[in-house]
C-alpha positions in Angstrom: 80.8 87.8 65.5 78.3 89.6 67.7 78.7 86.9 70.2 82.4 87.7 70.7 81.5 91.4 71.1 79.0 90.6 73.8 81.4 88.2 75.5 84.0 91.0 75.6 81.4 93.3 77.1 80.5 90.8 79.7 84.2 90.4 80.6 84.5 94.2 80.9 81.5 94.2 83.2 83.0 91.4 85.4 86.3 93.4 85.6 84.5 96.6 86.5 82.6 94.7 89.2 85.8 93.3 90.6 87.4 96.7 90.6 84.4 98.2 92.4 84.5 95.5 95.0 88.2 96.0 95.6 87.8 99.8 95.8 84.9 99.4 98.3 87.0 97.0 100.4 89.9 99.4 100.4 87.6 102.3 101.3 86.3 100.4 104.3 89.9 99.8 105.4 90.8 103.4 105.1 87.7 104.4 107.1 88.6 102.0 109.8 92.2 103.4 109.9 90.7 106.9 110.1 88.5 106.0 113.0 91.5 104.5 114.8 93.5 107.7 114.2 90.7 109.8 115.6 90.4 107.6 118.6 94.2 107.8 119.2 94.1 111.6 118.9 91.2 111.8 121.3 92.8 109.5 123.8 96.1 111.4 123.8 94.2 114.8 124.2 92.1 113.5 127.1 95.1 112.0 128.8 96.9 115.4 128.5 94.0 117.2 130.0 93.8 114.8 132.9 97.6 115.0 133.4 97.3 118.8 133.5 94.6 118.6 136.3 96.8 116.4 138.5 98.9 117.8 141.3 102.5 118.5 140.2 103.7 116.4 143.1 101.8 113.4 141.9 103.9 110.6 140.4 103.2 109.7 136.8 103.7 106.4 135.0 103.9 105.6 131.3 102.6 102.4 129.8 105.2 100.3 128.0 103.6 97.1 126.8 102.4 95.3 129.9 104.6 97.3 132.2 104.5 100.9 133.6 107.6 103.1 133.9 108.0 106.0 136.2 108.2 109.0 133.9 108.7 112.7 134.7 105.7 114.8 133.7 107.4 117.0 131.0 108.5 113.9 129.2 105.1 112.4 129.4 103.4 115.6 128.2 105.8 115.8 125.2 105.1 112.2 124.4 101.4 112.8 124.5 101.8 115.9 122.4 103.7 113.9 119.8 101.1 111.2 119.8 98.4 113.8 119.2 100.3 115.4 116.3 101.0 112.1 114.7 97.3 111.0 115.0 96.1 114.3 113.5 98.6 114.0 110.6 97.4 110.5 110.0 93.8 111.7 110.0 94.6 114.4 107.3 96.4 111.8 105.1 93.6 109.3 105.5 90.9 111.8 104.8 92.6 112.6 101.5 92.9 108.9 100.7 89.2 108.4 101.6 88.2 111.2 99.2 90.3 109.7 96.4 88.9 106.3 96.9 85.3 107.6 97.0 85.9 109.4 93.7 87.4 106.3 92.2 84.6 104.1 93.4 81.9 106.5 92.1 83.7 106.6 88.7 83.9 102.8 88.6 80.2 102.5 89.5 79.4 104.9 86.6 81.5 102.8 84.3 79.8 99.7 85.5 76.4 101.3 84.9 77.3 102.2 81.3 78.7 98.8 80.6 75.6 97.1 82.0 73.3 99.3 79.8 75.4 98.6 76.7 75.3 94.9 77.5 71.5 95.1 77.9 71.1 97.0 74.6 73.4 94.4 72.9 71.3 91.5 74.3 68.1 93.2 73.1 69.4 93.8 69.6 70.6 90.3 69.1 68.3 87.4 68.2 68.3 84.7 70.7 70.3 81.8 69.4 68.5 78.5 69.0 65.1 79.9 67.9 
């Protein structure tokens, strides 16, 4: 009977390990997305600054895939402003998700630690079969 209890405990440990691994993987994905959003915001901001330094007479082009389209400066500046705002909003959202997943991962690791210690105590209290 004790053997089935220990088996259930081992299954719980395995499930907790899988959950922790999945949470860790998802956390890394969120961190990568957060880095990309930060990079996008910085790129748009720096492009806006450079555009502001240029002569008003200078022609401006906007990248569209592999082509460049002649674009008036106010439209280009609005587009860059929108890109910056979207990237900053994505950062806020991803930071919230990152915090949630960090909390979930910490909770899962605590649960795993508790299960492992219970499993260890169970193994110590049971006589080894076959002796």
